[in-house]
HTML snippet that shows the backbone in 3Dmol.js (N, CA, C, O; Angstrom):
<script src="https://3Dmol.org/build/3Dmol-min.js"></script>
<div id="view" style="width:600px;height:400px;position:relative"></div>
<script>
const pdb = `
ATOM      1  N   ILE A   1       0.865  -1.173  -0.012  1.00  0.00           N
ATOM      2  CA  ILE A   1       0.008   0.012   0.001  1.00  0.00           C
ATOM      3  C   ILE A   1       0.885   1.241  -0.010  1.00  0.00           C
ATOM      4  O   ILE A   1       1.802   1.369   0.802  1.00  0.00           O
ATOM      5  N   ARG A   2       0.608   2.135  -0.920  1.00  0.00           N
ATOM      6  CA  ARG A   2       1.372   3.392  -0.990  1.00  0.00           C
ATOM      7  C   ARG A   2       0.498   4.537  -0.498  1.00  0.00           C
ATOM      8  O   ARG A   2      -0.599   4.753  -1.014  1.00  0.00           O
ATOM      9  N   ILE A   3       0.961   5.235   0.451  1.00  0.00           N
ATOM     10  CA  ILE A   3       0.216   6.375   0.999  1.00  0.00           C
ATOM     11  C   ILE A   3       0.689   7.633   0.244  1.00  0.00           C
ATOM     12  O   ILE A   3       1.875   7.962   0.232  1.00  0.00           O
ATOM     13  N   MET A   4      -0.252   8.302  -0.366  1.00  0.00           N
ATOM     14  CA  MET A   4       0.066   9.516  -1.108  1.00  0.00           C
ATOM     15  C   MET A   4       0.185  10.722  -0.149  1.00  0.00           C
ATOM     16  O   MET A   4      -0.429  10.757   0.917  1.00  0.00           O
ATOM     17  N   GLY A   5       0.972  11.671  -0.558  1.00  0.00           N
ATOM     18  CA  GLY A   5       1.157  12.874   0.241  1.00  0.00           C
ATOM     19  C   GLY A   5      -0.073  13.774   0.195  1.00  0.00           C
ATOM     20  O   GLY A   5      -1.066  13.487  -0.475  1.00  0.00           O
ATOM     21  N   MET A   6       0.032  14.835   0.909  1.00  0.00           N
ATOM     22  CA  MET A   6      -1.101  15.774   0.997  1.00  0.00           C
ATOM     23  C   MET A   6      -1.001  16.844  -0.092  1.00  0.00           C
ATOM     24  O   MET A   6       0.009  16.964  -0.785  1.00  0.00           O
ATOM     25  N   VAL A   7      -2.076  17.610  -0.217  1.00  0.00           N
ATOM     26  CA  VAL A   7      -2.109  18.751  -1.123  1.00  0.00           C
ATOM     27  C   VAL A   7      -1.862  20.011  -0.301  1.00  0.00           C
ATOM     28  O   VAL A   7      -2.522  20.246   0.711  1.00  0.00           O
ATOM     29  N   ILE A   8      -0.907  20.814  -0.746  1.00  0.00           N
ATOM     30  CA  ILE A   8      -0.555  22.063  -0.026  1.00  0.00           C
ATOM     31  C   ILE A   8      -0.851  23.222  -1.003  1.00  0.00           C
ATOM     32  O   ILE A   8      -0.373  23.228  -2.138  1.00  0.00           O
ATOM     33  N   VAL A   9      -1.628  24.175  -0.549  1.00  0.00           N
ATOM     34  CA  VAL A   9      -1.933  25.367  -1.326  1.00  0.00           C
ATOM     35  C   VAL A   9      -1.162  26.542  -0.712  1.00  0.00           C
ATOM     36  O   VAL A   9      -1.271  26.785   0.490  1.00  0.00           O
ATOM     37  N   ILE A  10      -0.399  27.259  -1.510  1.00  0.00           N
ATOM     38  CA  ILE A  10       0.447  28.342  -1.024  1.00  0.00           C
ATOM     39  C   ILE A  10       0.125  29.641  -1.763  1.00  0.00           C
ATOM     40  O   ILE A  10       0.075  29.657  -2.993  1.00  0.00           O
ATOM     41  N   ASP A  11      -0.091  30.719  -1.027  1.00  0.00           N
ATOM     42  CA  ASP A  11      -0.225  32.051  -1.599  1.00  0.00           C
ATOM     43  C   ASP A  11       1.217  32.562  -1.776  1.00  0.00           C
ATOM     44  O   ASP A  11       1.864  32.994  -0.822  1.00  0.00           O
ATOM     45  N   GLY A  12       1.685  32.497  -3.003  1.00  0.00           N
ATOM     46  CA  GLY A  12       3.118  32.760  -3.288  1.00  0.00           C
ATOM     47  C   GLY A  12       3.652  34.105  -2.807  1.00  0.00           C
ATOM     48  O   GLY A  12       4.704  34.164  -2.171  1.00  0.00           O
ATOM     49  N   TYR A  13       2.938  35.174  -3.104  1.00  0.00           N
ATOM     50  CA  TYR A  13       3.453  36.489  -2.710  1.00  0.00           C
ATOM     51  C   TYR A  13       3.434  36.680  -1.191  1.00  0.00           C
ATOM     52  O   TYR A  13       4.316  37.339  -0.641  1.00  0.00           O
ATOM     53  N   ASN A  14       2.442  36.113  -0.514  1.00  0.00           N
ATOM     54  CA  ASN A  14       2.414  36.248   0.939  1.00  0.00           C
ATOM     55  C   ASN A  14       3.637  35.594   1.564  1.00  0.00           C
ATOM     56  O   ASN A  14       4.233  36.141   2.492  1.00  0.00           O
ATOM     57  N   VAL A  15       4.008  34.430   1.057  1.00  0.00           N
ATOM     58  CA  VAL A  15       5.182  33.728   1.610  1.00  0.00           C
ATOM     59  C   VAL A  15       6.440  34.495   1.239  1.00  0.00           C
ATOM     60  O   VAL A  15       7.288  34.745   2.096  1.00  0.00           O
ATOM     61  N   LEU A  16       6.571  34.872  -0.032  1.00  0.00           N
ATOM     62  CA  LEU A  16       7.814  35.572  -0.467  1.00  0.00           C
ATOM     63  C   LEU A  16       7.958  36.911   0.247  1.00  0.00           C
ATOM     64  O   LEU A  16       9.084  37.316   0.537  1.00  0.00           O
ATOM     65  N   ARG A  17       6.877  37.607   0.541  1.00  0.00           N
ATOM     66  CA  ARG A  17       6.996  38.885   1.244  1.00  0.00           C
ATOM     67  C   ARG A  17       7.358  38.704   2.698  1.00  0.00           C
ATOM     68  O   ARG A  17       7.845  39.645   3.325  1.00  0.00           O
ATOM     69  N   SER A  18       7.139  37.523   3.260  1.00  0.00           N
ATOM     70  CA  SER A  18       7.456  37.271   4.653  1.00  0.00           C
ATOM     71  C   SER A  18       8.946  36.971   4.844  1.00  0.00           C
ATOM     72  O   SER A  18       9.427  36.920   5.976  1.00  0.00           O
ATOM     73  N   ILE A  19       9.671  36.774   3.749  1.00  0.00           N
ATOM     74  CA  ILE A  19      11.123  36.486   3.829  1.00  0.00           C
ATOM     75  C   ILE A  19      11.883  37.809   3.775  1.00  0.00           C
ATOM     76  O   ILE A  19      11.785  38.547   2.795  1.00  0.00           O
ATOM     77  N   PRO A  20      12.649  38.110   4.844  1.00  0.00           N
ATOM     78  CA  PRO A  20      13.377  39.379   4.846  1.00  0.00           C
ATOM     79  C   PRO A  20      14.458  39.405   3.752  1.00  0.00           C
ATOM     80  O   PRO A  20      15.298  38.510   3.661  1.00  0.00           O
ATOM     81  N   THR A  21      14.406  40.452   2.935  1.00  0.00           N
ATOM     82  CA  THR A  21      15.411  40.652   1.901  1.00  0.00           C
ATOM     83  C   THR A  21      15.773  42.117   1.871  1.00  0.00           C
ATOM     84  O   THR A  21      15.157  42.935   2.553  1.00  0.00           O
ATOM     85  N   GLN A  22      16.768  42.442   1.084  1.00  0.00           N
ATOM     86  CA  GLN A  22      17.144  43.843   0.933  1.00  0.00           C
ATOM     87  C   GLN A  22      16.368  44.505  -0.220  1.00  0.00           C
ATOM     88  O   GLN A  22      16.430  45.721  -0.404  1.00  0.00           O
ATOM     89  N   GLU A  23      15.658  43.708  -0.970  1.00  0.00           N
ATOM     90  CA  GLU A  23      14.876  44.222  -2.103  1.00  0.00           C
ATOM     91  C   GLU A  23      13.468  44.573  -1.657  1.00  0.00           C
ATOM     92  O   GLU A  23      12.894  43.897  -0.803  1.00  0.00           O
ATOM     93  N   ASP A  24      12.914  45.626  -2.233  1.00  0.00           N
ATOM     94  CA  ASP A  24      11.534  46.003  -1.953  1.00  0.00           C
ATOM     95  C   ASP A  24      10.545  45.164  -2.770  1.00  0.00           C
ATOM     96  O   ASP A  24       9.429  44.881  -2.332  1.00  0.00           O
ATOM     97  N   GLN A  25      10.986  44.781  -3.958  1.00  0.00           N
ATOM     98  CA  GLN A  25      10.086  44.052  -4.876  1.00  0.00           C
ATOM     99  C   GLN A  25      10.590  42.615  -5.054  1.00  0.00           C
ATOM    100  O   GLN A  25      11.779  42.321  -4.933  1.00  0.00           O
ATOM    101  N   ILE A  26       9.619  41.732  -5.348  1.00  0.00           N
ATOM    102  CA  ILE A  26       9.978  40.331  -5.584  1.00  0.00           C
ATOM    103  C   ILE A  26      10.272  40.192  -7.082  1.00  0.00           C
ATOM    104  O   ILE A  26       9.437  40.515  -7.927  1.00  0.00           O
ATOM    105  N   SER A  27      11.459  39.712  -7.383  1.00  0.00           N
ATOM    106  CA  SER A  27      11.891  39.580  -8.772  1.00  0.00           C
ATOM    107  C   SER A  27      11.429  38.250  -9.357  1.00  0.00           C
ATOM    108  O   SER A  27      10.994  37.352  -8.636  1.00  0.00           O
ATOM    109  N   GLU A  28      11.531  38.144 -10.669  1.00  0.00           N
ATOM    110  CA  GLU A  28      11.254  36.896 -11.350  1.00  0.00           C
ATOM    111  C   GLU A  28      12.219  35.816 -10.887  1.00  0.00           C
ATOM    112  O   GLU A  28      11.844  34.650 -10.764  1.00  0.00           O
ATOM    113  N   GLN A  29      13.450  36.203 -10.634  1.00  0.00           N
ATOM    114  CA  GLN A  29      14.457  35.258 -10.141  1.00  0.00           C
ATOM    115  C   GLN A  29      14.057  34.716  -8.758  1.00  0.00           C
ATOM    116  O   GLN A  29      14.246  33.532  -8.482  1.00  0.00           O
ATOM    117  N   ASP A  30      13.503  35.581  -7.887  1.00  0.00           N
ATOM    118  CA  ASP A  30      13.036  35.139  -6.575  1.00  0.00           C
ATOM    119  C   ASP A  30      11.884  34.126  -6.744  1.00  0.00           C
ATOM    120  O   ASP A  30      11.842  33.112  -6.048  1.00  0.00           O
ATOM    121  N   ARG A  31      10.975  34.402  -7.650  1.00  0.00           N
ATOM    122  CA  ARG A  31       9.856  33.500  -7.864  1.00  0.00           C
ATOM    123  C   ARG A  31      10.330  32.148  -8.395  1.00  0.00           C
ATOM    124  O   ARG A  31       9.834  31.104  -7.972  1.00  0.00           O
ATOM    125  N   GLN A  32      11.304  32.167  -9.336  1.00  0.00           N
ATOM    126  CA  GLN A  32      11.793  30.917  -9.904  1.00  0.00           C
ATOM    127  C   GLN A  32      12.569  30.104  -8.870  1.00  0.00           C
ATOM    128  O   GLN A  32      12.481  28.876  -8.861  1.00  0.00           O
ATOM    129  N   GLU A  33      13.305  30.753  -8.023  1.00  0.00           N
ATOM    130  CA  GLU A  33      14.029  30.049  -6.965  1.00  0.00           C
ATOM    131  C   GLU A  33      13.063  29.441  -5.977  1.00  0.00           C
ATOM    132  O   GLU A  33      13.290  28.328  -5.504  1.00  0.00           O
ATOM    133  N   PHE A  34      11.992  30.141  -5.653  1.00  0.00           N
ATOM    134  CA  PHE A  34      10.937  29.638  -4.775  1.00  0.00           C
ATOM    135  C   PHE A  34      10.279  28.381  -5.369  1.00  0.00           C
ATOM    136  O   PHE A  34      10.042  27.400  -4.665  1.00  0.00           O
ATOM    137  N   ILE A  35       9.994  28.430  -6.663  1.00  0.00           N
ATOM    138  CA  ILE A  35       9.402  27.277  -7.355  1.00  0.00           C
ATOM    139  C   ILE A  35      10.359  26.084  -7.309  1.00  0.00           C
ATOM    140  O   ILE A  35       9.932  24.949  -7.100  1.00  0.00           O
ATOM    141  N   LYS A  36      11.643  26.345  -7.505  1.00  0.00           N
ATOM    142  CA  LYS A  36      12.648  25.308  -7.458  1.00  0.00           C
ATOM    143  C   LYS A  36      12.695  24.641  -6.070  1.00  0.00           C
ATOM    144  O   LYS A  36      12.785  23.418  -5.964  1.00  0.00           O
ATOM    145  N   ILE A  37      12.632  25.446  -5.035  1.00  0.00           N
ATOM    146  CA  ILE A  37      12.651  24.911  -3.654  1.00  0.00           C
ATOM    147  C   ILE A  37      11.394  24.104  -3.371  1.00  0.00           C
ATOM    148  O   ILE A  37      11.466  23.036  -2.762  1.00  0.00           O
ATOM    149  N   LEU A  38      10.213  24.617  -3.817  1.00  0.00           N
ATOM    150  CA  LEU A  38       8.988  23.907  -3.612  1.00  0.00           C
ATOM    151  C   LEU A  38       8.968  22.584  -4.415  1.00  0.00           C
ATOM    152  O   LEU A  38       8.429  21.580  -3.949  1.00  0.00           O
ATOM    153  N   SER A  39       9.544  22.597  -5.587  1.00  0.00           N
ATOM    154  CA  SER A  39       9.604  21.382  -6.390  1.00  0.00           C
ATOM    155  C   SER A  39      10.424  20.294  -5.686  1.00  0.00           C
ATOM    156  O   SER A  39      10.033  19.127  -5.654  1.00  0.00           O
ATOM    157  N   TYR A  40      11.526  20.685  -5.145  1.00  0.00           N
ATOM    158  CA  TYR A  40      12.381  19.754  -4.388  1.00  0.00           C
ATOM    159  C   TYR A  40      11.598  19.201  -3.182  1.00  0.00           C
ATOM    160  O   TYR A  40      11.618  17.993  -2.942  1.00  0.00           O
ATOM    161  N   TYR A  41      10.928  20.048  -2.440  1.00  0.00           N
ATOM    162  CA  TYR A  41      10.177  19.652  -1.278  1.00  0.00           C
ATOM    163  C   TYR A  41       9.016  18.697  -1.690  1.00  0.00           C
ATOM    164  O   TYR A  41       8.760  17.689  -1.030  1.00  0.00           O
ATOM    165  N   SER A  42       8.349  19.043  -2.771  1.00  0.00           N
ATOM    166  CA  SER A  42       7.236  18.229  -3.275  1.00  0.00           C
ATOM    167  C   SER A  42       7.685  16.815  -3.593  1.00  0.00           C
ATOM    168  O   SER A  42       7.009  15.854  -3.228  1.00  0.00           O
ATOM    169  N   LYS A  43       8.807  16.679  -4.264  1.00  0.00           N
ATOM    170  CA  LYS A  43       9.338  15.355  -4.594  1.00  0.00           C
ATOM    171  C   LYS A  43       9.798  14.611  -3.367  1.00  0.00           C
ATOM    172  O   LYS A  43       9.553  13.412  -3.237  1.00  0.00           O
ATOM    173  N   LEU A  44      10.462  15.305  -2.465  1.00  0.00           N
ATOM    174  CA  LEU A  44      10.986  14.691  -1.232  1.00  0.00           C
ATOM    175  C   LEU A  44       9.862  14.133  -0.366  1.00  0.00           C
ATOM    176  O   LEU A  44      10.006  13.054   0.208  1.00  0.00           O
ATOM    177  N   LYS A  45       8.750  14.850  -0.263  1.00  0.00           N
ATOM    178  CA  LYS A  45       7.643  14.458   0.617  1.00  0.00           C
ATOM    179  C   LYS A  45       6.471  13.814  -0.109  1.00  0.00           C
ATOM    180  O   LYS A  45       5.520  13.373   0.536  1.00  0.00           O
ATOM    181  N   SER A  46       6.517  13.750  -1.416  1.00  0.00           N
ATOM    182  CA  SER A  46       5.399  13.221  -2.231  1.00  0.00           C
ATOM    183  C   SER A  46       4.116  14.017  -2.006  1.00  0.00           C
ATOM    184  O   SER A  46       3.026  13.447  -1.955  1.00  0.00           O
ATOM    185  N   HIS A  47       4.247  15.314  -1.875  1.00  0.00           N
ATOM    186  CA  HIS A  47       3.094  16.177  -1.732  1.00  0.00           C
ATOM    187  C   HIS A  47       2.795  16.878  -3.061  1.00  0.00           C
ATOM    188  O   HIS A  47       3.699  17.139  -3.855  1.00  0.00           O
ATOM    189  N   LYS A  48       1.545  17.169  -3.280  1.00  0.00           N
ATOM    190  CA  LYS A  48       1.132  17.984  -4.446  1.00  0.00           C
ATOM    191  C   LYS A  48       1.089  19.420  -3.963  1.00  0.00           C
ATOM    192  O   LYS A  48       0.464  19.705  -2.941  1.00  0.00           O
ATOM    193  N   ILE A  49       1.735  20.327  -4.671  1.00  0.00           N
ATOM    194  CA  ILE A  49       1.752  21.733  -4.277  1.00  0.00           C
ATOM    195  C   ILE A  49       1.062  22.578  -5.344  1.00  0.00           C
ATOM    196  O   ILE A  49       1.352  22.484  -6.536  1.00  0.00           O
ATOM    197  N   ILE A  50       0.139  23.405  -4.864  1.00  0.00           N
ATOM    198  CA  ILE A  50      -0.534  24.385  -5.717  1.00  0.00           C
ATOM    199  C   ILE A  50      -0.080  25.755  -5.247  1.00  0.00           C
ATOM    200  O   ILE A  50      -0.344  26.142  -4.108  1.00  0.00           O
ATOM    201  N   LEU A  51       0.593  26.482  -6.104  1.00  0.00           N
ATOM    202  CA  LEU A  51       1.147  27.778  -5.789  1.00  0.00           C
ATOM    203  C   LEU A  51       0.309  28.816  -6.502  1.00  0.00           C
ATOM    204  O   LEU A  51       0.154  28.757  -7.722  1.00  0.00           O
ATOM    205  N   VAL A  52      -0.239  29.777  -5.751  1.00  0.00           N
ATOM    206  CA  VAL A  52      -1.134  30.787  -6.319  1.00  0.00           C
ATOM    207  C   VAL A  52      -0.467  32.168  -6.215  1.00  0.00           C
ATOM    208  O   VAL A  52       0.034  32.553  -5.159  1.00  0.00           O
ATOM    209  N   PHE A  53      -0.475  32.892  -7.322  1.00  0.00           N
ATOM    210  CA  PHE A  53       0.096  34.249  -7.354  1.00  0.00           C
ATOM    211  C   PHE A  53      -1.017  35.230  -7.770  1.00  0.00           C
ATOM    212  O   PHE A  53      -1.867  34.914  -8.603  1.00  0.00           O
ATOM    213  N   ASP A  54      -0.981  36.434  -7.160  1.00  0.00           N
ATOM    214  CA  ASP A  54      -1.848  37.514  -7.618  1.00  0.00           C
ATOM    215  C   ASP A  54      -1.409  37.899  -9.030  1.00  0.00           C
ATOM    216  O   ASP A  54      -0.237  37.782  -9.387  1.00  0.00           O
ATOM    217  N   ALA A  55      -2.375  38.360  -9.825  1.00  0.00           N
ATOM    218  CA  ALA A  55      -2.114  38.880 -11.167  1.00  0.00           C
ATOM    219  C   ALA A  55      -1.643  37.753 -12.086  1.00  0.00           C
ATOM    220  O   ALA A  55      -2.283  36.705 -12.164  1.00  0.00           O
ATOM    221  N   GLY A  56      -0.549  37.964 -12.765  1.00  0.00           N
ATOM    222  CA  GLY A  56      -0.062  36.968 -13.701  1.00  0.00           C
ATOM    223  C   GLY A  56       0.127  37.575 -15.082  1.00  0.00           C
ATOM    224  O   GLY A  56      -0.118  38.763 -15.297  1.00  0.00           O
ATOM    225  N   PRO A  57       0.564  36.741 -16.008  1.00  0.00           N
ATOM    226  CA  PRO A  57       0.881  37.250 -17.353  1.00  0.00           C
ATOM    227  C   PRO A  57      -0.335  37.515 -18.221  1.00  0.00           C
ATOM    228  O   PRO A  57      -0.199  38.060 -19.317  1.00  0.00           O
ATOM    229  N   TYR A  58      -1.533  37.138 -17.753  1.00  0.00           N
ATOM    230  CA  TYR A  58      -2.720  37.298 -18.581  1.00  0.00           C
ATOM    231  C   TYR A  58      -3.808  38.113 -17.852  1.00  0.00           C
ATOM    232  O   TYR A  58      -3.773  38.291 -16.634  1.00  0.00           O
ATOM    233  N   GLU A  59      -4.736  38.581 -18.623  1.00  0.00           N
ATOM    234  CA  GLU A  59      -5.862  39.382 -18.097  1.00  0.00           C
ATOM    235  C   GLU A  59      -6.745  38.541 -17.164  1.00  0.00           C
ATOM    236  O   GLU A  59      -7.230  39.038 -16.147  1.00  0.00           O
ATOM    237  N   TRP A  60      -6.953  37.249 -17.523  1.00  0.00           N
ATOM    238  CA  TRP A  60      -7.848  36.370 -16.768  1.00  0.00           C
ATOM    239  C   TRP A  60      -7.068  35.286 -16.049  1.00  0.00           C
ATOM    240  O   TRP A  60      -5.910  35.034 -16.380  1.00  0.00           O
ATOM    241  N   PRO A  61      -7.680  34.646 -15.075  1.00  0.00           N
ATOM    242  CA  PRO A  61      -6.964  33.570 -14.347  1.00  0.00           C
ATOM    243  C   PRO A  61      -6.476  32.481 -15.310  1.00  0.00           C
ATOM    244  O   PRO A  61      -7.139  32.150 -16.293  1.00  0.00           O
ATOM    245  N   ASN A  62      -5.328  31.951 -15.004  1.00  0.00           N
ATOM    246  CA  ASN A  62      -4.770  30.829 -15.760  1.00  0.00           C
ATOM    247  C   ASN A  62      -3.846  30.026 -14.907  1.00  0.00           C
ATOM    248  O   ASN A  62      -3.571  30.386 -13.763  1.00  0.00           O
ATOM    249  N   GLN A  63      -3.353  28.923 -15.459  1.00  0.00           N
ATOM    250  CA  GLN A  63      -2.489  28.065 -14.675  1.00  0.00           C
ATOM    251  C   GLN A  63      -1.452  27.378 -15.580  1.00  0.00           C
ATOM    252  O   GLN A  63      -1.599  27.315 -16.801  1.00  0.00           O
ATOM    253  N   GLU A  64      -0.412  26.875 -14.933  1.00  0.00           N
ATOM    254  CA  GLU A  64       0.624  26.172 -15.650  1.00  0.00           C
ATOM    255  C   GLU A  64       1.240  25.163 -14.672  1.00  0.00           C
ATOM    256  O   GLU A  64       1.016  25.240 -13.464  1.00  0.00           O
ATOM    257  N   ARG A  65       1.991  24.249 -15.194  1.00  0.00           N
ATOM    258  CA  ARG A  65       2.699  23.327 -14.345  1.00  0.00           C
ATOM    259  C   ARG A  65       4.181  23.453 -14.650  1.00  0.00           C
ATOM    260  O   ARG A  65       4.602  23.323 -15.800  1.00  0.00           O
ATOM    261  N   LYS A  66       4.960  23.703 -13.624  1.00  0.00           N
ATOM    262  CA  LYS A  66       6.394  23.914 -13.810  1.00  0.00           C
ATOM    263  C   LYS A  66       7.140  23.127 -12.725  1.00  0.00           C
ATOM    264  O   LYS A  66       6.882  23.309 -11.535  1.00  0.00           O
ATOM    265  N   LYS A  67       8.055  22.264 -13.134  1.00  0.00           N
ATOM    266  CA  LYS A  67       8.858  21.482 -12.225  1.00  0.00           C
ATOM    267  C   LYS A  67       7.996  20.674 -11.246  1.00  0.00           C
ATOM    268  O   LYS A  67       8.373  20.489 -10.089  1.00  0.00           O
ATOM    269  N   GLY A  68       6.855  20.202 -11.709  1.00  0.00           N
ATOM    270  CA  GLY A  68       5.968  19.413 -10.875  1.00  0.00           C
ATOM    271  C   GLY A  68       5.060  20.196  -9.963  1.00  0.00           C
ATOM    272  O   GLY A  68       4.287  19.598  -9.214  1.00  0.00           O
ATOM    273  N   ILE A  69       5.125  21.541  -9.999  1.00  0.00           N
ATOM    274  CA  ILE A  69       4.319  22.405  -9.162  1.00  0.00           C
ATOM    275  C   ILE A  69       3.180  22.959 -10.014  1.00  0.00           C
ATOM    276  O   ILE A  69       3.417  23.411 -11.134  1.00  0.00           O
ATOM    277  N   TYR A  70       1.966  22.933  -9.511  1.00  0.00           N
ATOM    278  CA  TYR A  70       0.870  23.580 -10.179  1.00  0.00           C
ATOM    279  C   TYR A  70       0.874  25.045  -9.787  1.00  0.00           C
ATOM    280  O   TYR A  70       0.822  25.380  -8.604  1.00  0.00           O
ATOM    281  N   ILE A  71       0.936  25.919 -10.789  1.00  0.00           N
ATOM    282  CA  ILE A  71       1.010  27.346 -10.514  1.00  0.00           C
ATOM    283  C   ILE A  71      -0.244  28.008 -11.103  1.00  0.00           C
ATOM    284  O   ILE A  71      -0.532  27.857 -12.290  1.00  0.00           O
ATOM    285  N   MET A  72      -0.973  28.733 -10.274  1.00  0.00           N
ATOM    286  CA  MET A  72      -2.183  29.417 -10.706  1.00  0.00           C
ATOM    287  C   MET A  72      -1.957  30.918 -10.558  1.00  0.00           C
ATOM    288  O   MET A  72      -1.380  31.379  -9.573  1.00  0.00           O
ATOM    289  N   TYR A  73      -2.420  31.664 -11.547  1.00  0.00           N
ATOM    290  CA  TYR A  73      -2.372  33.122 -11.490  1.00  0.00           C
ATOM    291  C   TYR A  73      -3.819  33.637 -11.452  1.00  0.00           C
ATOM    292  O   TYR A  73      -4.675  33.174 -12.205  1.00  0.00           O
ATOM    293  N   SER A  74      -4.064  34.572 -10.588  1.00  0.00           N
ATOM    294  CA  SER A  74      -5.424  35.051 -10.362  1.00  0.00           C
ATOM    295  C   SER A  74      -5.959  35.896 -11.513  1.00  0.00           C
ATOM    296  O   SER A  74      -7.171  36.067 -11.644  1.00  0.00           O
ATOM    297  N   GLY A  75      -5.068  36.423 -12.345  1.00  0.00           N
ATOM    298  CA  GLY A  75      -5.482  37.320 -13.412  1.00  0.00           C
ATOM    299  C   GLY A  75      -5.416  38.759 -12.940  1.00  0.00           C
ATOM    300  O   GLY A  75      -5.287  39.024 -11.745  1.00  0.00           O
ATOM    301  N   ALA A  76      -5.502  39.665 -13.859  1.00  0.00           N
ATOM    302  CA  ALA A  76      -5.281  41.085 -13.574  1.00  0.00           C
ATOM    303  C   ALA A  76      -6.360  41.683 -12.645  1.00  0.00           C
ATOM    304  O   ALA A  76      -6.098  42.671 -11.959  1.00  0.00           O
ATOM    305  N   HIS A  77      -7.546  41.102 -12.620  1.00  0.00           N
ATOM    306  CA  HIS A  77      -8.639  41.724 -11.879  1.00  0.00           C
ATOM    307  C   HIS A  77      -8.970  40.993 -10.585  1.00  0.00           C
ATOM    308  O   HIS A  77      -9.965  41.327  -9.942  1.00  0.00           O
ATOM    309  N   GLU A  78      -8.169  40.002 -10.177  1.00  0.00           N
ATOM    310  CA  GLU A  78      -8.491  39.231  -9.008  1.00  0.00           C
ATOM    311  C   GLU A  78      -7.266  39.161  -8.078  1.00  0.00           C
ATOM    312  O   GLU A  78      -6.137  39.480  -8.453  1.00  0.00           O
ATOM    313  N   SER A  79      -7.554  38.736  -6.871  1.00  0.00           N
ATOM    314  CA  SER A  79      -6.478  38.505  -5.888  1.00  0.00           C
ATOM    315  C   SER A  79      -6.293  37.000  -5.749  1.00  0.00           C
ATOM    316  O   SER A  79      -7.228  36.241  -6.007  1.00  0.00           O
ATOM    317  N   ALA A  80      -5.135  36.565  -5.356  1.00  0.00           N
ATOM    318  CA  ALA A  80      -4.939  35.145  -5.095  1.00  0.00           C
ATOM    319  C   ALA A  80      -5.878  34.645  -4.042  1.00  0.00           C
ATOM    320  O   ALA A  80      -6.213  33.460  -4.025  1.00  0.00           O
ATOM    321  N   ASP A  81      -6.315  35.519  -3.156  1.00  0.00           N
ATOM    322  CA  ASP A  81      -7.276  35.159  -2.088  1.00  0.00           C
ATOM    323  C   ASP A  81      -8.608  34.726  -2.703  1.00  0.00           C
ATOM    324  O   ASP A  81      -9.361  33.972  -2.085  1.00  0.00           O
ATOM    325  N   ASP A  82      -8.899  35.198  -3.912  1.00  0.00           N
ATOM    326  CA  ASP A  82     -10.195  34.877  -4.548  1.00  0.00           C
ATOM    327  C   ASP A  82     -10.153  33.532  -5.304  1.00  0.00           C
ATOM    328  O   ASP A  82     -11.195  32.989  -5.670  1.00  0.00           O
ATOM    329  N   CYS A  83      -8.954  33.011  -5.529  1.00  0.00           N
ATOM    330  CA  CYS A  83      -8.833  31.741  -6.310  1.00  0.00           C
ATOM    331  C   CYS A  83      -9.156  30.542  -5.494  1.00  0.00           C
ATOM    332  O   CYS A  83      -9.101  29.420  -5.997  1.00  0.00           O
TER     333      CYS A  83
END
`;
const viewer = $3Dmol.createViewer("view");
viewer.addModel(pdb, "pdb");
viewer.setStyle({}, {cartoon: {color: "spectrum"}});
viewer.zoomTo();
viewer.render();
</script>
């Protein structure tokens, strides 16, 4: 019997803003590094991770899968809290 991991939903910008840095803004490099860390954790623990970001590259909500992480963007008119 194989026990599957849990599903973890993360509000990406809330977590990234809680990390003390010298930068005022979260860069694309910061986001990609965060995705890389979550991907490693997901594989290590066999958890499914859904990462939600406010806004995104499109007008409307959309999603993608990158490095085994499900990434959802709320779209230009919504907040990640609404997804």
